[in-house]
C-alpha positions, 0 to 999 in steps of 0.5 A, spaced: 699 795 608 702 801 603 709 804 605 706 810 601 706 817 605 699 821 606 699 828 607 694 830 613 689 834 612 690 839 617 696 842 619 699 840 627 697 845 632 702 850 633 708 848 639 701 845 643 700 851 646 692 853 647 689 857 652 690 851 657 698 852 657 697 859 658 694 858 664 698 853 666 704 858 665 700 864 668 698 859 675 706 857 675 709 864 674 703 867 679 706 862 685 713 863 683 712 870 684 708 871 690 710 865 694 718 864 692 721 869 690 718 876 689 719 882 692 713 887 694 712 894 690 706 899 691 704 902 685 702 909 684 698 910 677 697 917 674 690 919 674 690 922 666 682 924 667 684 929 673 691 931 671 691 938 668 696 936 662 699 943 658 696 943 652 702 943 648 708 940 651 704 934 654 707 935 660 703 937 668 706 941 674 702 937 679 699 930 677 694 926 681 694 919 683 690 913 684 692 910 691 697 906 691 695 898 689 701 893 692 704 888 686 708 882 686 714 883 682 722 881 681 727 887 682 733 888 680 737 893 684 742 896 679 745 901 684 747 908 685 751 912 679 755 918 681 756 922 674 760 929 674 757 935 671 760 939 668 765 942 673 759 944 677 757 938 682 756 930 682 750 928 681 748 921 684 742 916 682 739 910 683 736 905 679 731 899 678 730 894 674 723 892 676 720 885 672 712 884 672 708 878 671 703 882 665 697 877 665 697 878 673 696 886 672 692 887 667 687 881 668 687 880 675 688 887 678 686 891 672 693 895 671 698 897 665 705 899 667 706 906 663 712 911 663 711 916 668 708 912 674 711 911 680 713 906 685 715 905 692 720 900 693 722 899 701 722 906 703 724 909 696 719 912 690 723 910 683 719 913 676 718 909 670 722 911 665 722 906 660 718 900 659 720 893 655 716 887 653 722 882 652 718 876 652 715 872 648 711 865 651 713 860 647 715 865 640 708 867 639 707 874 637 701 874 641 703 872 648 707 877 651 708 875 659 712 880 662 714 887 662 721 891 664 721 898 668 726 901 668 726 906 674 730 912 677 729 914 684 725 920 685 727 927 687 725 930 693 719 934 692 717 931 685 713 926 688 709 927 695 713 923 700 720 922 696 
């Protein structure tokens, strides 16, 4: 027996994370979010094909939406903020953070979270104003598994039913 160290011919797999491990993480997350701690929201996606956007500003006075989709997510209520607006009035806004499981939405429900879409949580409608994908699965750049949406309460008349 030789005490001399020999170099392996191939590098080891990256953290032992392959497709099977990613599928296991997805399955566990799905079960926890849907059966244990998740809340239901209704997701309203803007129909980009039938909505008439302004050619210069890219905004639409009236938006068309697809039928709502029930989505399980983790919802963090961030309370009500009161803001004083230049000797004019008080303004109150309600905010939410919604944590979506990315693979569950994109692969199973064919849904993509975008700014400008709406969700209904309880009896209140919220507009998604910011999206973030803050978490990587075991630090792998191509394995983002969470979408975080920051939402504000929709004003009456802006969204049907609000």
